[in-house]
C-alpha positions in Angstrom: 0.1 0.0 0.0 1.4 3.4 -0.8 0.9 6.2 1.7 2.4 9.3 0.7 2.7 12.8 2.4 1.2 15.6 0.0 1.7 18.9 1.9 1.2 18.0 5.5 -1.5 15.4 4.9 -0.9 11.7 4.2 -2.8 10.2 1.2 -3.4 6.4 0.2 -2.9 5.6 -3.4 -3.3 1.9 -4.6 -4.1 0.3 -7.8 -7.4 -2.0 -7.7 -6.5 -5.6 -8.0 -7.2 -6.9 -11.4 -9.4 -9.4 -10.3 -12.1 -6.7 -9.5 -12.0 -4.8 -12.7 -15.4 -6.1 -13.6 -17.0 -4.7 -10.3 -14.6 -1.5 -9.9 -14.7 1.2 -12.3 -11.6 2.9 -10.9 -8.3 1.7 -11.7 -6.5 3.5 -8.9 -8.1 4.3 -5.6 -6.6 7.6 -4.2 -7.8 9.3 -1.1 -6.7 11.7 1.6 -6.5 9.9 5.0 -7.0 13.5 6.6 -3.8 13.2 9.2 -0.5 14.2 9.5 0.3 11.3 11.2 1.9 8.3 9.4 1.2 5.9 12.2 -2.5 7.1 12.0 -2.3 7.1 8.3 -1.1 3.5 8.0 -4.1 2.5 10.4 -6.7 4.4 8.5 -5.4 3.2 5.0 -5.4 -0.4 6.3 -9.0 -0.4 7.6 -10.4 1.3 4.7 -8.7 -1.1 2.1 -9.7 -4.2 4.1 -13.3 -3.1 4.0 -13.0 -2.3 0.1 -11.5 -5.6 -0.6 -14.4 -7.4 1.7 -16.9 -5.5 -0.5 -15.4 -6.4 -3.6 -14.9 -10.1 -2.8 -18.6 -10.0 -1.8 -19.7 -8.6 -5.0 -17.8 -11.2 -7.1 -19.6 -14.0 -5.0 -22.9 -12.4 -6.2 -23.7 -11.7 -2.5 -25.4 -8.1 -3.0 -26.5 -8.0 0.4 -23.4 -8.6 1.7 -21.5 -6.5 -0.6 -23.9 -3.5 0.2 -23.6 -4.3 3.9 -19.6 -4.0 3.7 -19.6 -1.1 1.5 -21.8 0.6 4.0 -19.7 -0.3 6.9 -16.3 1.0 5.0 -18.4 4.1 4.0 -19.3 4.6 7.7 -15.8 4.2 8.9 -14.5 6.7 6.2 -17.0 9.3 7.4 -16.3 8.8 10.9 -12.8 9.5 10.3 -13.3 12.5 8.1 -12.3 10.6 4.7 -14.0 11.4 1.3 -16.7 9.1 0.2 -17.7 10.8 -3.0 
């Protein structure tokens, strides 16, 4: 996972795994982590990425309810931490 400092804020940038290309339109996930702490940034990035992967995996299994549940959980975590959810 690539975490980098832009100005005084850490950001996440990571390529979406190829196995999810049919369900995720973005090739690259890029977002601000809204922190100036590398330690906090790594924790936030890891948690959000794990939830994204779980949601994509559920969508691949055609488990639409599970995919929506995981997506909603990832969005809620991102919202609580001040991350953009578009």
